[in-house]
C-alpha positions in Angstrom: 12.7 57.8 -70.0 9.3 57.3 -68.1 9.6 53.6 -68.3 13.5 53.8 -66.9 12.2 56.0 -64.3 9.4 53.7 -63.2 11.8 50.7 -63.1 14.2 52.8 -60.9 11.6 53.7 -58.4 10.4 50.2 -58.1 14.2 49.2 -57.4 14.6 51.9 -55.0 11.5 50.6 -53.1 12.9 47.3 -53.2 16.2 48.0 -51.7 14.6 50.4 -49.0 15.4 48.7 -45.8 12.3 47.0 -44.0 11.0 48.9 -41.2 12.5 47.7 -37.8 10.6 44.8 -36.2 10.6 44.0 -32.3 11.8 40.4 -31.8 8.8 37.9 -31.2 7.6 38.0 -27.7 8.0 34.7 -25.6 4.7 34.4 -24.1 5.9 31.0 -22.2 6.0 31.6 -18.6 8.3 29.8 -16.4 6.3 26.8 -15.0 4.7 27.2 -11.7 7.1 25.8 -8.9 4.9 22.9 -8.3 5.2 21.6 -11.9 8.8 22.1 -11.7 9.0 20.2 -8.5 6.6 17.3 -9.6 8.6 17.1 -13.2 12.0 16.9 -11.3 10.9 14.2 -8.8 9.3 12.5 -12.0 12.8 12.5 -13.9 14.7 11.6 -10.7 12.6 8.4 -10.2 12.9 7.5 -13.7 16.7 7.8 -13.8 16.8 5.6 -10.5 14.4 3.1 -12.4 16.7 2.8 -15.5 19.4 1.6 -13.3 17.5 -1.1 -11.7 17.4 -3.8 -14.5 21.2 -3.3 -14.9 21.9 -3.6 -11.2 20.0 -6.8 -11.0 22.0 -8.3 -14.0 25.4 -7.0 -13.1 27.7 -9.1 -10.7 30.4 -8.0 -8.3 32.4 -4.9 -8.8 30.2 -3.8 -11.7 27.0 -4.1 -9.5 28.7 -2.2 -6.7 29.6 0.6 -9.3 26.0 0.6 -10.5 24.6 0.8 -6.8 27.0 3.8 -6.2 25.7 5.4 -9.2 21.8 4.8 -8.2 22.6 6.2 -4.7 24.5 9.2 -6.3 21.6 10.5 -8.3 20.3 12.2 -5.2 23.5 14.2 -5.0 23.2 14.9 -8.8 19.7 16.3 -8.4 20.2 18.4 -4.9 21.0 21.6 -6.5 18.1 21.4 -8.9 15.7 21.0 -6.0 17.5 23.6 -3.9 17.1 26.0 -6.9 13.1 25.7 -6.7 13.4 26.7 -3.1 15.4 29.6 -3.9 13.4 30.7 -6.8 10.0 30.3 -4.8 10.8 30.9 -1.1 7.1 31.8 -0.1 5.6 28.9 -2.3 4.6 25.9 -0.2 6.7 23.6 -2.5 9.8 25.0 -1.5 9.5 23.2 1.7 9.0 20.0 -0.2 12.0 20.9 -2.2 14.1 21.6 1.2 13.1 18.2 2.6 13.7 16.6 -0.7 17.4 17.9 -0.4 17.8 16.8 3.2 16.6 13.3 2.5 18.2 12.5 -0.7 21.1 15.0 -1.3 23.8 14.0 1.3 27.3 15.2 0.4 26.0 17.7 -2.0 27.1 21.5 -2.1 23.6 22.6 -0.9 22.9 19.8 1.6 24.2 21.8 4.9 22.3 24.9 3.5 19.0 23.0 3.0 19.3 21.4 6.5 19.8 25.0 8.0 16.6 26.1 6.2 14.7 23.1 7.3 15.8 23.7 10.9 14.5 27.0 10.6 11.2 25.7 9.4 11.1 23.3 12.3 10.4 26.2 14.7 7.6 27.7 12.7 5.6 24.8 11.1 2.6 23.6 12.8 3.4 20.8 15.1 1.1 18.3 13.2 2.5 19.0 9.9 6.1 18.9 11.5 5.5 15.6 12.8 4.5 14.2 9.7 7.4 15.5 7.7 10.2 14.2 10.2 8.5 10.9 10.4 9.4 10.5 6.7 12.7 11.6 7.1 15.7 9.5 8.0 18.8 12.0 8.9 20.9 12.9 11.7 21.9 16.3 10.4 22.9 18.4 13.4 21.0 21.5 12.7 17.8 19.6 12.4 18.1 17.2 15.3 18.8 20.2 17.6 16.0 22.3 16.1 13.4 19.1 16.7 14.7 19.0 20.5 14.3 22.8 20.9 10.8 22.5 19.5 9.8 19.5 21.8 10.8 21.7 24.7 8.9 24.7 23.8 5.8 22.7 23.0 6.2 20.4 26.0 2.3 20.4 27.0 1.6 19.0 23.4 1.6 15.2 23.2 3.0 15.6 19.7 6.3 17.0 21.3 6.9 13.5 22.2 6.8 12.2 19.0 9.6 14.9 17.9 11.7 13.2 20.8 10.9 9.8 19.6 12.1 11.1 15.7 15.4 12.0 17.3 15.8 8.7 19.3 14.9 6.4 16.4 16.5 8.4 13.4 19.7 9.7 15.0 20.2 7.2 17.8 24.1 7.9 17.7 23.8 11.8 17.7 25.3 13.3 20.8 21.9 15.0 22.1 20.1 11.3 21.5 20.3 10.4 25.1 19.0 13.6 26.4 16.1 13.4 24.0 15.3 9.6 25.1 15.5 10.6 28.8 12.9 13.2 28.1 10.7 11.0 26.0 10.7 8.4 28.9 10.2 11.1 31.9 7.5 13.3 29.9 5.7 10.9 27.4 6.1 7.3 28.9 3.0 6.1 27.0 4.7 7.2 23.5 4.1 4.4 21.1 7.7 4.8 19.8 9.4 3.9 23.2 9.1 0.1 22.4 11.1 0.8 19.2 13.5 2.8 20.8 14.2 0.2 23.4 15.2 -2.1 20.5 17.5 0.4 19.1 19.1 1.0 22.6 20.1 -2.4 22.7 22.4 -2.1 20.0 23.7 1.4 20.8 27.0 1.7 22.8 26.1 3.0 26.4 22.5 2.1 25.7 22.3 -0.1 28.9 21.8 2.8 31.6 18.9 4.2 29.4 17.0 0.9 29.0 17.5 0.4 32.9 15.9 3.6 33.4 12.9 3.1 31.1 12.7 -0.5 33.0 12.2 1.4 36.2 9.9 4.2 35.1 7.9 2.8 32.1 4.2 2.3 33.4 3.3 -0.2 30.7 4.3 -3.9 31.1 4.9 -4.2 27.5 7.2 -1.4 27.4 9.2 -2.6 30.5 9.3 -6.2 28.8 10.7 -4.8 25.6 13.5 -3.0 27.8 14.1 -6.0 29.8 14.7 -8.3 26.6 16.9 -5.5 25.0 19.0 -5.6 28.2 19.5 -9.1 27.7 20.4 -9.2 24.2 22.9 -6.4 24.8 24.5 -8.2 27.5 24.3 -11.5 26.0 26.0 -10.1 23.0 29.0 -9.1 25.2 29.6 -12.6 26.9 31.2 -13.8 23.9 34.3 -11.4 24.0 35.1 -12.8 27.4 35.9 -16.3 26.7 39.3 -15.9 28.1 38.0 -14.0 31.5 35.6 -16.9 32.8 34.6 -15.0 36.1 33.6 -11.9 34.1 31.6 -13.7 31.6 29.9 -15.7 34.3 28.8 -12.8 36.1 27.5 -11.0 32.7 25.8 -14.3 31.8 23.8 -14.3 34.9 22.7 -10.8 34.4 21.6 -11.2 30.8 19.7 -14.3 31.9 18.1 -12.3 34.6 16.6 -9.8 32.2 15.5 -12.5 29.7 13.3 -14.4 32.2 12.0 -10.8 33.3 11.0 -10.0 29.8 9.4 -13.4 29.6 7.4 -12.9 32.8 6.4 -9.4 31.7 5.3 -10.4 28.3 3.2 -13.1 30.0 1.5 -10.3 32.3 0.7 -8.4 29.1 -0.5 -11.5 27.1 2.0 -10.9 24.6 2.0 -14.4 23.5 4.1 -14.3 20.4 6.7 -11.9 22.1 7.1 -14.1 25.0 7.8 -17.2 22.8 10.4 -15.2 21.0 11.9 -14.4 24.3 11.8 -17.9 25.4 13.7 -18.8 22.3 16.4 -16.4 22.8 17.0 -17.3 26.3 17.3 -21.1 25.4 19.7 -20.3 22.3 21.8 -18.1 24.9 21.9 -20.6 27.3 22.9 -23.6 24.8 24.6 -21.8 21.7 26.9 -19.3 23.0 30.8 -19.5 22.8 32.1 -22.0 25.2 29.1 -24.1 25.8 29.1 -27.8 24.4 27.6 -28.0 20.9 23.9 -29.7 20.9 23.4 -33.0 19.1 23.0 -33.2 15.6 21.7 -36.2 13.9 21.0 -36.8 10.2 22.5 -38.8 7.0 25.9 -37.9 5.6 26.6 -37.4 2.0 26.6 -41.1 1.7 23.1 -41.2 3.3 24.6 -43.1 6.3 23.0 -41.8 9.7 25.4 -40.3 12.1 25.4 -38.2 15.3 27.6 -35.4 16.1 28.3 -37.1 19.5 29.9 -39.9 17.5 32.7 -37.6 16.9 33.5 -36.5 20.5 37.0 -36.0 21.2 37.9 -35.3 17.6 38.6 -31.9 15.8 35.1 -31.3 13.7 34.7 -29.0 11.0 31.0 -28.0 10.4 30.4 -26.8 7.2 27.0 -25.1 6.8 25.8 -24.0 3.2 23.0 -23.5 1.2 21.9 -23.4 -2.6 19.3 -20.6 -3.6 
């Protein structure tokens, strides 16, 4: 009996439920915001890099699909970057994440929200840091453009304010506020290094001629005046081809374009800008000899059979010129 009782006791002890235990503690803390950001940047870059060999091998529609996928990656990752900014709004890396979304996440659900937050930051950031940030940003997002112009007006006495206006002029030239930014840039900061680049952009922007004439009138440096004159000549020259059926208007526009080309050449000469002067001279010569309606220049060379020929040999005949290359 004693042995049976002992066995029963052992059995009861074995069947007694084990004392309740707390679940194991997870000592892992979420990675710091900077580590999360760096890891996400690394992952994004790797995803893009993985597509490059495929893009290079593909052709036609397949290549275009891969290119679309390559550029769409920013949209796919935008929410992840925005989440970092949401989770750690006071961490400096939140600013990095917001600028990343604005730069790469166009079309994403968080792009507009990120742009609005960046616009708010523009009003607060140290001007030097802000200029550096914006110079790496290519976007015409309305809140950001408006905030940059407003900040430039607020800190007008600081020369760096001119860089904010230059950023608007070069990164968002088609924005409705761009003419205002350019006008202010030329008026308040005529020595800003970006004005030459602004001139080149204005030559391609509709209604840019008026601003170029303003720069030509007000700019203190010969080099800047020359660049404005050249851009004006190029802008007017590009319009003459559309006036073939209006010879009088074409002739008037041609004379004006040539005037600005000659002005640019003279101004570059005064500034000892030899390379720019020679380039402007070539453009003037090409405009005078190669535009629509002018007689084709002489061409000499061997034909497919090795026989020498001149284009003038075929004067009066219909000629088809086939320019081709093999790379």
